[in-house]
N, C-alpha and C positions, 0 to 999 in steps of 0.2 A: 410356421414362419419364424417363430422365436428360435427354434433349433437351427434353422438355416442361417439366421443372423449370427447366432453363436458360432457356428462353424466358420463363417466368413471372417469373424473378428476374433477368433480364438488366440491368434498371435498377439494382438494388442492386449487382450485380457490377461494372458499369461505374463506379458511384460509388466503390466500394472501390478499383478500379484508379486512378481519378483521385486519390483521397486518397493512395494510395501514391506516385504519381508526384510530386504536389505536395509531400508530406512529404519524399521523398528529396531533391528539388531544394532546398527551403527549408533543411533541416538541413545539407546539404552546404555551401551558401552561407554560412549563419550560422557554421558551425564554421570555415570558412576565414577569415571576417572576424574571428572571435574570436582565432584563432591569429596573424593579422597584428597585432592589438591587443596580444597578449602579447609578441610579438617587438619591436614598436616601443616598448613601454613597458619593455623590458629586464626582463621578468618570467619569462623562461624557467626560471630556476633556482628561482623561488618556487613553481612549480607543484607541486613535490615537497616543499615546506617549510611548516611552520606560519607563519601570518601574522607572528607576532612575530619570526621568524628571517629574514624577508625583508629583503634589503638596501635595497629601495625601498618601504617600507611605505605611503607616500602614494600611489604609483602603484598598489599592490595594492588599496588601499581604493577608489580611483577606478575601477579595473577591476571590482571587485565591484558597485559602485553602477551601473555601466553595463550589466553583463551579468546581474545577478541576476534581473531581470524576464523576459528571454527564456528563461533556463534554467528558471525556475519555470514558465513557460507550457508549455515542452516537457514537463516532468514532469506537469503537470496534463493535458496531452493524453493521455498514456498512462494516467493514472488514470481519465479519462472515457471512453476508447474502449470498455472492457468494457460500461459502462452503455449506450452508444449502440448497441452490437451487440444488446443485449437489447431495447432500445426499438424500433429501426428495422429489425431483421432478424428477431429471434426472435418478438416479439409479433405482427407481421402475417402470419407465415409460414402459419399455419393459420387464424388468426382471419378473415383476408380471405376465404378459401375458404368457411368456414362462414357468414360474414355474407352473402356474395353467392350462396351456394347452388351454387357451381361444383364443390364436392367431390362432388356427386351423380354428375356425369359421370365423375370419376376412379374412383368406387366401382363403376361399371357396366362398367369395362374388365376385361380378363383379368388385369391385374396386381393382386396382393393389396394390401390396405390397408397391411400392414406394409412391403412393398417401396415403395409410393408414399410413405409417411411417411419411410422411410430415405433415399430419393432426394432428397426435398426438404431433409431435414436436412443431408445431406452437401454438396449444392450450395450451401446457404446458409452453413453453419458453417465449412467448411474454408477457403474464400477469406478469410473474416473473420479467422480465426486467423492465417493467413499474413500478412495485412496488419498485424495487431497485433504479431506477433513481429518483423516487419521494422522497424516504427516503434520498437518497444522497443529493438531492437539499435542503431538509428541514434541515438536519444536517449542511450543509455548511451555510445555512441562519442563523442558530443559532450560529455557531462558529463565523461568520463574525460580529455578533452583539457584541461579547465580544472583538473583535479587538486584540490589543496587550496584553490585560489582560487575554486572553485565549490561547489555545495551538497553534494558528496560529503564535504566536510570535517565535516559535521554527523553523520556516522555512518550505519550501515546501518538503524537502527531509527527514525529520524525518519519521520514519516508519509509524506511524498512519496517519500523514498528507498526505503522499504520497499515501497511499493505499486507500484513500477516495476521491481523487481529479481527475478531468477531466474524461476521459473515462476508466481509469484503472479498476474500479469496474465492469464495463460491460465486459471488456476483461476477468477478473477473473471468472465472472459468466458464460460466454459462455464456457470457458474451463472446469469449474467444472461440468456444465450440460452435455457437450459432453463426458467428462470422465465417468460420472455416467452412461449415456446411453450405452456407449461402454462396460464397465465392466458388465453391466446388461445383454446384449445380449451374451456376451462371457461366463459368469459364469452361467447364467440362474437361479440365486438365488438372491432374493432381498436383504437379509441381507448381503450376501457376497459382493454384489455390493456396498451397502451403506458403509460398513466398509472399504473395500479396496479403494473405491473412496475417502473417507475422508482422509485416510492416504496418498494416492498418491497425492492428491491435495496439501496438506500441504507441502509435500516434494518437489514437483515440483515448487510450488509457491515461496519458499525461495531459492531453488537451482538455479533458473533462474534469480534471482535479479542481480547477478554479470554480467551475460551475457547482460542483458538489459543496464546496465551502460556502458559496453564496446562498445556499438553500437553508443553512442553519442560522438561527438568530445569534447575533453577536452582542457582546457587552462592551460598553465604553468605560475604560479605566482612566481616571484623571489624577494628576498630581502636580505639585508645584515644580517650577523649573529647577530648583536647587537639589532635587532628589531624583535618583534614577528609578524608573518604574521597574517593578520586579516581574512583570509578565513575561520577560524573555527568559527567566530562569525557573519559573514555576510550572513549566510544562504546557502552558497555554499556546494556542495557535494564534499568532499575531497577524492579522490581515492588513492593518494599516496603523501607522503611528506617526507622531510628529508633535507640533505645537498648536495651541489654540490662542486666538487673540482675545481681547477683553470682551468681545461679543460672543465668544464661544464658538467661533468659526475656525476651521483648520487654516493655518497659514501656509502658503505655497512653499515648497522646499527651497527654491532659489532665494526667496525672500528670507527664509529662516537662516540660511547660510550667511547671507549678507548681514543680517542683524547680529548673529553670533560673532561674526568677524569684527563687526564694529565694537561690540562689547569687550572683545579681547584686547582692543587697543587701549592699554592702560598706561598710566605714568610710570616712572622709574620704580623698580621693585617688582616687576612682573614675575610671577611664579611664587610669590610670598603669600602667606595666609591672608594678608590685607588685600592683595590684588585679587585673590580668588573670591573674597567676599564682595569686592566691588563688582566683579564680573557677574556673580549670581544676582546681585541687587540690580544690575543693569538690565537683565533679561526682561523682567516684567515691565520695567519702565519703557523699554523699546517696543513693547507690544506683544511679547511672547509671554502671555499670562499664565498658561498652564501647559504641561505635557499631557498627551493623550495616547491611548492605544485602543483600537477596536480588536477584541479578542474573542476566541471561542475557548472556553475553559476546558481543562482536561476532563472534567466530569461530564462534559457534553460530547465526548468522543463517540459514544454510542449513537448519537443523533447523526453525526457525520457518516458513520458506517451505514446507518439505515438509509440515508440519502444516496450513498454510494451504491448500495445493492439495488435500490429502486431504479436508479438511472441505468445501470448496466444490465439489470434483469429485464427492464422494459425494452432496452435495445435488443436483448436476446430474443424476447418474444416476437418482436417485429421481424427480426431476421429469420427466425424459424417459420413464421407465417409466410415470408417471402420465399423461403425454400420450398414449402409445401405448394405454394402457388406455381412456382416454376416446374416442379416435378409433375404436377397434375397435367401440365400442358406438354410434356414430352411425348414425342411420337414413338 
C-alpha cells in the first residue's frame, strides 16, 4: 500500500524535492552575496547595533534598501508554503480518487480503508513538512545573518516575523493540509476543494489571530501622562492602551480625546515650553491620571507560538477525524 501511494504521489514528491534543492541553492547564494555586501560596506559591526548607533548610517540605509525586498520575499515564501501544501497536496489527495472513481479499487483490496487513508496521508504530509521545516530554517539562517539591518529588528510580533518563527508554520501547514483533505472528501471535486480550501484557510488563519493572543497572559505597563510609554518600540505586542482615571479604570477613547482637546486650549503662547508644561499638568487634573498598555512581552513570543500550534493543530486533528469518518462511509 505504501508503494502504491508513492506511485500515485510521485509527481508531488519530486516537485517537493525540486523545491527544496532550488530553495537551498538560492538561499545559500543570496546569503553569501549579502554577507559580501555587509563586509564591503563595512557594516559588520552594525549587524548587532541599532541603526542610529551605526558608524556608517548612509551605508546601512543603502543596504536595507537593496536587501529589504529579497528578505521580504523569503519570509513570504514561508508564509505561503502552508497554504500551497493544503491546496496542491491536501485537497487533491482524496478528491481525485473520489472524482475519478479509483477509490473503488482500493476499497476492494485486503487492506482496510483506515490503513489506505493513513498510508496516503503519511506519504503526502511528512515530505511536505520536511521541506517546509528545512526552508524555514534556511530563511531564518539568512535573516539572522542580517541582524538588526534586516527585518528581525522589527520584533517577533510583526506579521511576517511571527508567521515564520518557531513551530507556527508547521501548525498552519497541518491545518491547511487537513482542511484540504476534508473538503476534498466532502465535495468529491478536486478544483472545488482547492479553491474552497485556499479561501477558508486564509479566513481562518487571520480570524484566529486575536484568539491566539487572548490565550497568553498579558502585562499592564503604566506611566505618567507626561512621558511616552516605550512598549511600542521595544518589540512588545500591544493589545490595548490608553489612559487610566484616578480610580485606575480605563477612560473611554472619546472621553480621552475630549479631555486632551480641552487641555490643549491654552492662553497666548501656545507651542512654547510654558504652554507644554501647562498642558501636561492639565492632564492629571482633568482625570487622565496615568497612561497604560496591556502587552505581551517579546520574551513571551514562544507562548504565543505554542498557543498558535495548539489551536491550528487541534483543528487539524478534528478535520482529519472528519475525513476518516467520511471515507469510511463511502460506497
